[in-house]
DOROTI-952491 format. One line per field, with one value per residue (C-alpha): residue number from 0; x, y, z. Coordinates in nm, 4 decimals. Each point is the difference from the previous one (the first is absolute). Example, Ala and Ser with C-alpha at 12.3 -4.5 7.8 and 13.67 -1.06 7.14 Angstrom:
REM DOROTI-952491
num = (0  1)
X = (1.2300  0.1370)
Y = (-0.4500  0.3440)
Z = (0.7800  -0.0660)
END
This chain:
REM DOROTI-952491
num = (0  1  2  3  4  5  6  7  8  9  10  11  12  13  14  15  16  17  18  19  20  21  22  23  24  25  26  27  28  29  30  31  32  33  34  35  36  37  38  39  40  41  42  43  44  45  46  47  48  49  50  51  52  53  54  55  56  57  58  59  60  61  62  63  64  65  66  67  68  69  70  71  72  73  74  75  76  77  78  79  80  81  82  83  84  85  86  87  88  89  90  91  92  93  94  95  96  97  98  99  100  101  102  103  104  105  106  107  108  109  110  111  112  113  114  115  116  117  118  119  120  121  122  123  124  125  126  127  128  129  130  131  132  133  134  135  136  137  138  139  140  141  142  143  144  145  146  147  148  149  150  151  152  153  154  155  156  157  158  159  160  161  162  163  164  165  166  167  168  169  170  171  172  173  174  175  176  177  178  179  180  181  182  183  184  185  186  187  188  189  190  191  192  193  194  195  196  197  198  199  200  201  202  203  204  205  206  207  208  209  210  211  212  213  214  215  216  217  218  219  220  221  222  223  224  225  226  227  228  229  230  231  232  233  234  235  236  237  238  239  240  241  242  243  244  245  246  247  248  249  250  251  252  253  254  255  256  257  258  259  260  261  262  263  264  265  266  267  268  269  270  271  272  273  274  275  276  277  278  279  280  281  282  283  284  285  286  287  288  289)
X = (11.9557  -0.2710  -0.2475  0.1405  0.3513  0.1120  0.1089  0.0988  -0.2068  0.0474  -0.2355  -0.1072  -0.2383  -0.1662  -0.2683  -0.2673  -0.3500  -0.2112  0.0736  0.1013  0.0388  0.2956  0.0512  0.3428  0.1377  0.2676  0.2210  0.0674  0.0155  -0.2462  -0.1650  -0.1462  -0.2374  -0.1434  -0.2183  -0.3708  -0.2152  0.0012  0.3569  0.2508  0.3628  0.1985  0.2227  0.3076  0.2845  0.3447  0.1788  0.0052  -0.2543  -0.2270  -0.2837  0.0652  -0.3087  -0.1103  -0.3168  -0.2755  -0.1297  -0.2584  0.0952  -0.2066  0.1372  0.2991  0.1682  0.1768  0.3207  0.1480  0.3608  0.1621  -0.2360  -0.0872  -0.3441  -0.1505  -0.2428  -0.2229  -0.1047  -0.2292  0.0422  -0.1193  0.2390  -0.1137  0.3134  0.3758  0.0466  -0.2201  0.1482  0.3349  -0.1381  -0.1562  0.3498  0.1727  0.1101  0.0441  0.3099  -0.0328  -0.0263  -0.2258  0.0065  -0.3007  -0.1464  -0.2917  -0.2518  -0.1431  -0.3309  -0.2942  -0.2162  -0.3598  -0.1811  -0.2422  -0.2649  0.0041  -0.3735  -0.0090  -0.1910  0.0283  0.2268  -0.0537  0.3201  0.0189  0.3106  0.0549  0.2703  0.3369  -0.1536  -0.0369  0.3212  -0.1000  -0.3507  0.1391  0.2389  -0.2991  -0.1917  0.2913  0.0111  -0.3809  0.0500  0.2685  -0.2571  -0.2783  0.0819  -0.0810  -0.2597  -0.2012  -0.0394  -0.2011  0.2454  -0.1251  0.2378  -0.1116  0.2681  -0.0098  0.2048  -0.0128  0.0155  0.0376  0.3866  -0.0211  -0.1489  0.2616  0.0280  -0.3452  0.1117  0.1960  -0.3021  -0.2287  0.2542  0.0190  -0.3781  -0.1395  -0.3043  0.1140  -0.2034  0.1601  -0.0810  0.1573  -0.0575  0.0187  -0.2363  0.2621  -0.1069  -0.2308  -0.2073  0.0209  0.0996  0.1684  0.0748  -0.1747  -0.3180  0.0515  0.0510  -0.3335  -0.1789  0.1607  -0.0820  -0.3569  -0.0876  0.2003  -0.0663  0.3102  0.1501  -0.0476  0.2874  0.1312  0.2939  0.1071  0.3611  0.1182  0.3201  0.0126  -0.0213  -0.1089  -0.3268  -0.1039  0.0900  -0.1912  -0.3018  -0.0051  -0.0215  -0.3615  -0.0910  0.1531  -0.1963  -0.3210  0.0332  0.1512  0.3199  0.3422  0.2261  0.3794  0.1674  0.3570  0.1090  0.2560  0.1870  0.3221  0.2653  0.3826  0.1112  -0.2824  0.0363  -0.0951  0.3208  -0.0957  -0.3514  -0.1099  -0.2996  -0.2568  -0.3640  -0.2915  -0.1973  -0.3214  0.1055  -0.1832  -0.3097  0.0193  0.3146  0.2635  0.3301  0.2812  0.1814  0.2896  -0.0781  0.3374  0.0286  -0.3738  -0.1151  -0.0236  -0.3149  -0.2549  -0.3638  -0.1477  -0.2978  0.2191  0.1997  -0.0951  -0.0084  -0.1067  0.3160  0.2332  0.1335  0.1770  0.3726  0.2410  0.1295  -0.0620  0.2840  -0.1000  -0.0443  -0.3277  -0.0963  0.0887)
Y = (7.5988  0.2334  0.1619  0.3470  -0.1003  0.1364  -0.2209  0.0571  -0.1638  -0.0418  0.1195  -0.3039  0.1699  0.3330  -0.0041  0.2565  -0.1507  0.3094  0.3590  0.1128  -0.3212  -0.2390  -0.3433  -0.0599  -0.3305  -0.0082  -0.2901  0.0020  -0.2118  -0.2833  0.1648  0.2665  -0.2583  -0.0682  0.3286  0.0449  0.1732  0.3710  0.0189  0.2163  0.0707  0.3168  0.0402  0.2201  0.0639  -0.1460  0.2819  0.3167  0.1899  0.1426  -0.0747  0.0079  -0.1761  -0.3516  -0.0825  -0.2255  -0.2626  -0.2740  -0.3536  -0.1358  -0.3626  -0.2207  -0.2996  -0.2207  -0.2010  0.1594  0.0819  -0.2310  0.0411  0.3558  0.1314  0.2413  0.2638  0.2003  0.3600  0.2159  0.3592  0.3190  0.2571  0.3254  0.1674  0.0062  -0.3052  -0.2290  0.1450  -0.1149  -0.3387  -0.0230  0.0649  -0.2877  -0.3039  -0.3615  -0.0418  0.3187  0.0062  0.1666  0.0174  -0.1591  -0.0110  -0.2449  -0.1485  0.2494  0.0722  -0.2270  -0.1862  -0.0650  -0.2320  -0.2636  -0.0938  -0.3716  -0.0424  0.2407  -0.1416  0.2979  0.2982  0.3212  0.1788  0.3552  0.1398  0.3508  0.0681  -0.1323  -0.1205  -0.3336  -0.1695  -0.0996  -0.0868  -0.2317  -0.1639  -0.0630  -0.1591  -0.2338  -0.0957  -0.0766  -0.2041  -0.2067  -0.0739  -0.1017  -0.3664  -0.0058  0.2730  0.1466  0.3842  0.2090  0.2794  0.3107  0.2749  0.3509  0.1925  0.3711  0.2408  0.3219  -0.1933  -0.3610  0.0542  0.0348  -0.3516  -0.2378  -0.3757  -0.0768  -0.3203  -0.1040  0.0510  -0.2079  -0.2791  -0.0195  -0.0592  0.3489  0.1578  0.3382  0.3124  0.3198  0.3798  0.2748  0.3800  0.0569  -0.2876  -0.1679  -0.3357  -0.1387  0.2327  0.3655  0.1546  -0.0614  -0.3428  0.0921  0.0392  -0.3448  -0.1330  0.1518  -0.1397  -0.3435  -0.0246  0.1238  -0.2534  -0.3112  -0.2800  -0.0052  -0.3123  -0.0268  0.1656  0.2036  0.2272  0.3169  0.1067  0.3021  0.1759  0.3182  0.3828  0.1628  0.1240  -0.3389  -0.1588  0.2559  -0.0250  -0.3920  0.0405  0.1015  -0.2545  -0.2753  0.1226  0.0078  -0.3590  -0.1259  -0.1207  -0.0243  0.2356  -0.0071  0.2903  0.0391  0.3637  0.2307  0.2542  0.2077  -0.2430  0.0377  -0.3110  -0.2718  -0.1315  0.2706  0.1813  0.3312  0.0227  0.1690  -0.2114  0.0557  -0.0935  0.0947  -0.3014  -0.0230  -0.1348  -0.1174  0.1856  0.1865  0.1772  0.0882  -0.1914  -0.0263  -0.2777  -0.0191  -0.1167  -0.1656  -0.1706  -0.0582  -0.0275  0.0528  -0.2231  0.1479  -0.0558  0.2571  0.0477  0.1346  0.2554  0.3633  0.0729  0.3638  0.0642  -0.2143  0.1746  -0.2111  0.0454  -0.1160  -0.2870  -0.2591  0.2105  0.0013  -0.3886  -0.0456  -0.2937  0.0847)
Z = (10.1934  0.1466  -0.2345  0.1015  -0.1100  -0.3300  -0.2838  -0.3562  -0.2795  -0.3678  -0.2666  -0.1986  -0.2363  -0.0292  -0.2816  -0.0872  0.0288  -0.0821  -0.1136  0.3589  0.1832  0.0471  0.1439  0.1728  0.1281  0.2666  0.0970  0.3815  0.3148  0.0233  0.3030  -0.2276  -0.1582  0.3488  -0.0196  0.0859  -0.2543  0.0882  0.1207  -0.1763  -0.0840  0.0420  -0.3061  -0.0148  -0.2330  0.0219  -0.1897  0.1923  0.2230  -0.2647  0.0435  0.3718  0.1229  -0.0970  -0.1752  0.1545  -0.2324  0.0586  -0.0805  -0.2884  0.0267  0.0523  -0.1492  0.2555  -0.0383  -0.3118  -0.0757  0.2546  0.2958  -0.0679  -0.0991  -0.2501  0.1256  -0.2298  0.0394  -0.2226  -0.0131  -0.1809  -0.1386  0.1594  0.1270  -0.0092  0.2272  -0.2033  -0.3231  0.1201  0.0886  -0.3555  -0.1510  0.1837  -0.1979  0.1004  0.1970  0.1887  0.3767  0.2650  0.3781  0.1636  0.3450  0.0613  -0.0271  0.2359  0.1569  0.0738  -0.2572  -0.0706  0.2362  -0.1571  0.2526  0.0607  -0.0703  -0.2972  -0.3016  -0.2148  -0.0578  -0.2040  -0.0860  -0.1394  -0.1689  -0.1400  -0.2588  0.1247  0.3262  -0.1751  0.1153  0.3603  -0.1160  -0.2806  0.2569  0.2308  -0.2830  -0.0659  0.3654  -0.0170  -0.3120  0.1842  0.2721  -0.2411  0.0231  0.3750  0.0318  -0.2725  0.0168  -0.2586  -0.1206  -0.1721  -0.1074  -0.0997  -0.1880  -0.0669  -0.1981  -0.1992  -0.3215  -0.1432  0.0248  0.3838  0.0555  0.0948  0.0490  -0.1386  -0.1697  0.3124  0.2250  -0.2266  -0.0348  0.3882  -0.0006  0.0794  -0.1586  -0.1112  -0.0790  -0.1133  0.0152  -0.1994  0.0524  -0.3656  -0.0952  -0.2196  0.1361  0.2743  0.2280  -0.1008  0.3325  0.3341  0.1327  0.3181  -0.2028  -0.1422  0.3460  0.1219  -0.2949  0.0480  0.3688  -0.0504  -0.2774  0.0848  0.2242  0.2119  0.1553  0.3776  0.1970  -0.2897  0.0679  -0.1797  -0.0914  -0.1785  -0.1143  -0.2022  0.0224  0.3341  -0.1394  -0.1172  0.3336  0.1917  -0.2218  0.0640  0.3741  0.0245  -0.2637  0.2134  0.2927  -0.1973  -0.0973  0.3231  -0.1587  0.1744  -0.1896  -0.0230  -0.1670  -0.1163  0.0781  -0.1359  0.1935  -0.0058  0.0746  0.0286  0.1829  -0.0257  0.3511  0.2507  0.0623  -0.1718  0.1442  -0.3206  -0.1001  0.2798  -0.0609  0.2351  0.1265  0.2000  0.3419  0.2987  0.0917  -0.3364  0.1107  -0.2629  -0.0013  -0.2562  -0.1719  -0.2458  -0.3562  -0.0471  0.3424  0.0960  -0.3538  -0.2964  0.0519  0.2268  0.1004  -0.2448  0.2302  0.2799  -0.1924  0.0506  -0.3767  0.0327  0.2016  -0.2048  -0.3021  -0.2761  -0.0355  -0.2616  0.2167  -0.2694  -0.1354  -0.3665  0.0046  0.2003  0.2055  0.3641)
END
């Protein structure tokens, strides 16, 4: 079955993990477990047409071969609108319509010896999924993994224990100073890069709010780091049919060109995006991550 084919999945669990955040596990076809960190699902309702549009959700992780050959996929989301409020009210045994996994995923350079990952708020899921992938590769190729998490307060910092269990060194920043660096995670990134001895061939990855991703771009250039960013955009279909998630990119000879976040992304070379011309939409559709 193609990734763009719709299937119905079952809600296995839906638990609150922080005041505004939930973790939902979905049982579906085994192919859903064959995702790449950074890919996403389009979730829709099975009972009626309200809400009309599906919600895009990054994949946090997956468990293969459960429930008779099916898999379980986990998403994390924040309740910040009607759609995610309806998701939060769902109980085990309920069903959702799903298309995916969709989009591309993060690329890990073959010769990379270090990675720095930055996540803001509920931009954590694809970053945590990437850390898990790196941990799986640790037996054959050691990569130094550092994660910088940012949020408005302590309650917005997700997956800290999971990241550390996977072998990552984790630093945190909160805008209210409740824990870690008192300020923005981009400030923490600048301090970290300026005072740390980075491993050779270090790569930079990020997922989070548009202002954070835009602020990281000149930092990546300053320190000469490859930079992959997971973008958000207004998104109605998830696979390029609606043409509603255009992002301006620096093309050949500095000319502007355009790509679709859902089809060509959501992962892009952050140094090639024309950030001043790209305005953030609500395409992560209340769930963040794509």
